[in-house]
C-alpha positions as CSV (number, residue, x, y, z in Angstrom):
1,M,96.6,103.6,175.8
2,K,93.1,103.5,177.3
3,E,92.8,107.3,177.2
4,L,93.7,107.2,173.5
5,G,91.1,104.5,172.9
6,L,93.8,102.1,171.7
7,N,94.4,98.4,172.4
8,P,97.1,97.4,170.0
9,P,98.2,93.8,170.1
10,T,101.9,94.8,170.1
11,A,101.6,97.0,173.3
12,T,103.8,95.9,176.3
13,S,102.7,98.5,178.7
14,P,99.5,100.5,179.3
15,I,101.5,103.7,178.8
16,A,101.4,105.2,175.4
17,I,103.6,108.2,176.0
18,T,105.1,109.5,179.2
19,E,105.1,112.9,180.8
20,P,108.4,114.7,180.1
21,F,111.0,113.8,182.8
22,L,114.5,115.2,183.4
23,L,117.2,112.9,181.8
24,F,120.2,115.2,181.3
25,T,121.4,118.3,183.1
26,V,122.2,121.4,181.1
27,E,125.9,120.5,181.4
28,G,125.1,117.0,180.1
29,V,123.2,118.5,177.2
30,K,126.2,120.8,176.4
31,E,128.5,117.8,176.2
32,L,126.1,116.0,173.8
33,R,125.9,119.2,171.7
34,R,129.6,119.6,171.7
35,D,130.1,116.3,170.0
36,L,127.2,117.0,167.7
37,S,128.8,120.3,166.7
38,S,132.1,118.7,165.8
39,R,132.6,118.8,162.0
40,D,135.0,115.9,162.2
41,R,132.5,113.7,164.0
42,S,129.6,114.7,161.8
43,E,131.3,114.3,158.5
44,A,132.7,110.8,159.6
45,R,129.1,109.5,159.9
46,M,130.5,106.6,161.9
47,K,129.4,105.2,165.3
48,A,133.0,104.9,166.3
49,E,133.3,108.7,166.0
50,A,130.0,109.4,167.9
51,G,131.7,109.9,171.2
52,N,129.3,111.1,173.9
53,L,126.4,110.8,171.5
54,Y,126.7,107.0,171.7
55,R,128.0,106.3,175.2
56,P,124.9,107.2,177.3
57,R,123.0,104.2,175.9
58,E,125.4,102.0,177.8
59,C,124.6,103.8,181.1
60,E,122.6,101.6,183.5
61,A,121.2,104.6,185.4
62,L,119.8,106.1,182.1
63,L,118.2,102.8,181.1
64,N,116.7,102.5,184.6
65,A,115.2,106.0,184.4
66,V,113.7,105.3,181.0
67,S,112.3,101.9,182.0
68,Q,110.7,103.4,185.2
69,A,109.0,106.0,183.1
70,A,107.7,103.4,180.6
71,G,106.5,101.0,183.2
72,V,108.5,98.1,181.6
73,E,112.2,97.3,181.6
74,L,113.7,98.4,178.3
75,V,117.0,97.9,176.5
76,P,118.4,99.1,173.1
77,V,117.1,96.9,170.2
78,F,120.6,96.2,168.9
79,D,123.8,98.2,168.5
80,Y,123.7,98.8,164.7
81,D,120.7,101.1,164.8
82,I,120.8,102.2,168.4
83,A,119.7,105.8,167.9
84,H,119.6,108.8,165.6
85,T,119.7,112.6,166.0
86,N,117.1,114.9,164.3
87,V,118.3,118.4,163.5
88,Q,116.0,121.1,162.2
89,V,117.6,124.4,161.4
90,D,116.4,127.6,159.7
91,A,115.1,126.5,156.3
92,E,116.5,129.4,154.3
93,K,120.0,129.0,155.8
94,A,119.9,125.3,155.1
95,K,119.1,125.9,151.4
96,N,122.0,128.1,150.8
97,E,124.8,126.7,153.0
98,D,126.8,123.6,153.4
99,I,125.1,121.9,156.3
100,Y,128.4,121.4,158.0
101,Q,128.9,125.2,158.0
102,D,125.8,125.5,160.1
103,L,126.3,122.9,162.8
104,P,124.7,123.8,166.1
105,D,126.8,125.4,168.9
106,A,127.5,123.5,172.1
107,E,125.6,126.2,174.0
108,P,121.8,125.8,173.3
109,P,120.7,129.1,171.8
110,K,117.5,130.9,172.9
111,Q,114.7,130.7,170.4
112,P,113.3,133.9,168.8
113,T,110.6,135.6,170.7
114,D,109.2,137.7,167.9
115,P,105.4,137.1,168.1
116,S,105.2,137.1,164.3
117,L,107.4,134.0,164.3
118,I,105.9,132.3,167.4
119,D,102.3,132.5,166.5
120,Q,102.4,131.2,163.0
121,K,99.7,128.6,162.3
122,L,100.0,125.3,160.4
123,P,100.1,126.0,156.7
124,T,96.6,124.5,156.1
125,G,95.2,124.0,159.5
126,D,94.7,120.3,158.6
127,I,96.8,117.9,160.6
128,N,96.4,115.3,157.8
129,D,98.1,117.6,155.3
130,K,101.6,116.4,154.4
131,N,102.9,120.0,154.6
132,A,102.0,120.1,158.3
133,V,104.2,117.2,159.3
134,V,107.8,116.2,159.2
135,G,108.1,113.1,157.2
136,D,104.8,111.2,157.2
137,W,102.3,109.5,159.5
138,H,103.8,106.2,160.6
139,N,104.3,103.5,163.3
140,D,107.9,103.2,164.3
141,V,109.8,100.1,163.3
142,F,111.0,99.7,166.9
143,P,108.6,99.1,169.8
144,W,109.7,102.0,172.0
145,V,111.6,105.3,171.5
146,C,113.1,107.7,174.0
147,V,113.1,111.3,172.6
148,L,115.5,113.7,174.3
149,M,115.3,117.5,173.7
150,L,118.7,119.2,173.0
151,S,117.3,122.6,172.1
152,D,115.8,125.3,174.3
153,P,112.1,125.2,173.3
154,T,111.3,128.6,174.8
155,G,109.3,130.5,172.1
156,M,109.2,127.5,169.9
157,S,106.0,127.2,167.7
158,G,104.9,123.8,166.5
159,G,107.1,120.8,166.9
160,E,104.5,118.7,168.8
161,T,103.9,115.0,168.3
162,A,100.5,114.2,166.9
163,L,99.0,110.8,168.0
164,R,96.0,109.2,166.2
165,K,93.4,108.1,168.7
166,G,91.2,105.0,168.4
167,D,88.2,107.1,167.1
168,G,90.3,108.6,164.3
169,S,90.8,112.0,166.1
170,F,94.2,113.4,167.0
171,L,96.0,114.4,170.2
172,K,98.8,116.9,170.0
173,V,101.6,116.3,172.7
174,R,103.9,119.2,173.4
175,G,107.6,118.5,173.2
176,P,109.8,118.3,176.3
177,E,112.0,121.0,177.8
178,L,115.8,121.2,177.4
179,G,117.4,118.1,178.9
180,Y,114.0,116.4,179.4
181,A,112.8,113.3,177.6
182,V,109.6,111.4,176.7
183,V,109.2,107.7,176.1
184,M,106.6,106.5,173.6
185,Q,105.4,103.2,172.3
186,G,105.9,104.4,168.8
187,G,105.6,100.9,167.3
188,S,102.0,100.6,168.5
189,I,100.8,104.2,167.8
190,H,100.2,105.9,164.5
191,H,101.9,109.3,164.9
192,A,103.6,112.2,163.2
193,A,106.0,115.0,164.2
194,L,104.5,118.4,163.4
195,K,106.7,121.0,161.8
196,Q,108.3,123.8,163.8
197,H,107.6,127.2,162.4
198,G,109.6,130.4,162.4
199,A,113.4,130.7,162.9
200,G,115.5,128.8,165.3
201,E,116.5,125.1,165.7
202,R,115.0,121.9,167.1
203,I,117.4,119.1,167.9
204,T,116.2,115.8,169.4
205,M,118.0,112.5,170.1
206,V,115.9,109.4,169.5
207,T,117.0,106.0,171.0
208,S,115.4,102.8,169.8
209,L,114.2,100.4,172.6
210,R,112.5,97.1,173.1
211,P,111.3,95.1,176.2
212,K,114.1,93.3,178.0
213,D,111.9,90.4,178.9
214,P,112.2,87.7,176.2
215,L,108.7,86.5,176.9
216,A,107.2,89.9,176.2
217,I,105.6,90.6,172.8
218,D,108.4,91.8,170.5
219,G,107.1,94.3,168.0
220,T,110.5,95.0,166.4
221,T,110.6,95.3,162.6
222,L,113.2,96.5,160.1
223,G,111.0,98.4,157.7
224,R,112.7,101.3,156.0
225,V,115.8,100.8,158.2
226,K,117.1,98.2,155.8
227,I,117.1,100.5,152.7
228,V,119.6,102.9,154.3
229,S,121.8,100.3,156.1
230,D,124.6,97.9,155.3
231,P,122.8,94.6,155.1
232,D,125.8,92.6,156.2
233,A,126.0,94.4,159.6
234,L,122.3,94.9,160.0
235,F,121.2,91.3,159.3
236,K,123.9,89.9,161.4
237,Q,122.8,91.8,164.5
238,W,119.1,91.4,163.7
239,T,119.3,87.6,163.5
240,T,121.7,87.4,166.5
241,Y,119.3,89.3,168.8
242,R,116.3,87.3,167.5
243,M,118.1,84.0,168.2
244,D,119.1,85.2,171.7
245,V,115.4,85.8,172.3
246,V,114.4,82.3,171.2
247,S,117.2,80.8,173.3
248,A,116.0,82.7,176.4
249,R,112.4,81.5,175.7
250,A,113.7,77.9,175.4
251,L,115.4,78.2,178.7
252,A,112.3,79.6,180.3
253,L,110.2,76.7,179.0
254,K,112.8,74.2,180.2
255,K,112.7,75.8,183.7
256,K,108.9,75.5,183.7
257,F,109.1,71.8,182.8
258,V,111.7,71.1,185.5
259,E,110.0,73.0,188.3
260,E,106.3,72.3,187.7
261,S,104.5,69.1,188.0
262,L,103.0,68.8,184.6
263,S,101.3,65.7,183.0
264,G,102.6,64.3,179.8
265,E,99.7,65.8,177.9
266,E,100.2,69.2,179.4
267,I,103.9,69.1,178.4
268,R,102.9,68.1,174.9
269,E,100.4,71.0,174.6
270,E,102.9,73.5,176.1
271,M,105.6,72.4,173.7
272,K,103.4,72.5,170.6
273,K,102.2,76.1,171.5
274,W,105.8,77.1,172.1
275,V,107.0,75.7,168.8
276,D,104.2,77.3,166.8
277,E,105.0,80.7,168.4
278,Q,108.7,80.4,167.6
279,K,108.0,79.3,164.0
280,K,106.0,82.5,163.5
281,Y,108.7,84.6,165.2
282,L,111.5,83.1,163.1
283,D,109.5,83.2,159.9
284,F,109.0,86.9,160.5
285,T,112.7,87.3,161.2
286,V,113.4,85.9,157.7
287,T,110.7,88.0,156.1
288,E,112.1,91.2,157.4
289,M,115.4,90.6,155.6
290,E,113.6,90.5,152.2
291,P,113.9,93.6,150.0
292,W,111.7,96.5,151.1
293,T,108.7,96.8,148.8
294,G,107.6,100.3,149.5
295,E,104.6,99.2,151.5
296,D,103.9,100.2,155.1
297,E,106.0,97.6,156.9
298,S,105.4,99.1,160.3
299,D,101.7,98.2,160.4
300,A,101.0,97.5,164.0
301,N,98.4,94.9,163.2
302,R,100.8,92.4,161.6
303,W,102.2,89.4,163.5
304,R,105.3,90.6,165.3
305,K,105.3,88.5,168.5
């Protein structure tokens, strides 16, 4: 964060984005791609049919590796919106074919090495231009993300992540290699994914994470997630996890009162501070369940503790 000139109030680690680290072997990547390439699984659009695309998030070794890279212990935010997969394929093919006819193979293909494809520049050369990025500039609704590369990036042009620095300039971060991942505090950094140019594919799996410590700043929001989700399932898990956090915070304060020799006035002050913080936390919990207004609800400067 310091090197980017950033000091966001929602940050829970001095690490903005990690160096790429090996998370899955080639065989592991093939297993993930095999489930991704299954038409039955893809058309179902159900977590129960996700198979190996879902199960790794329950792996303690995987979470330990991700946490070690981030410098803070991380866990999935909640089960409903645990992760998603981004698939970018050849634009012309995607226009003319049923997307399910062009699902990726289990074997990661080599990218084209034709220099006329590799060396293409951004359409305008302006990183602020909306045609240069996938989606838009944003802060993630979840505090941390782990981005795993499922494509062979050899010969890939573009596809970097652009980070906005504290002085308004930008830093382009190259994507990871096949089977490698990066972990980023996406909720605290304004960023955008730059488009890949030329032919070929780019497939990444993105897992949503938050600090495990209930006393840490919790920068989780719902933002645009709620406009594409079943509110019954989403709000149930959202409120359940938030209440679990408050319960854990209450137990931590109780433990402090039992174990420390505090005066009556100190207890009163600690209790008042705790209650005020939980009021804000719970008020924000309710606010996030209100209909999305179209405004930027991932503004990192809002109260999200």
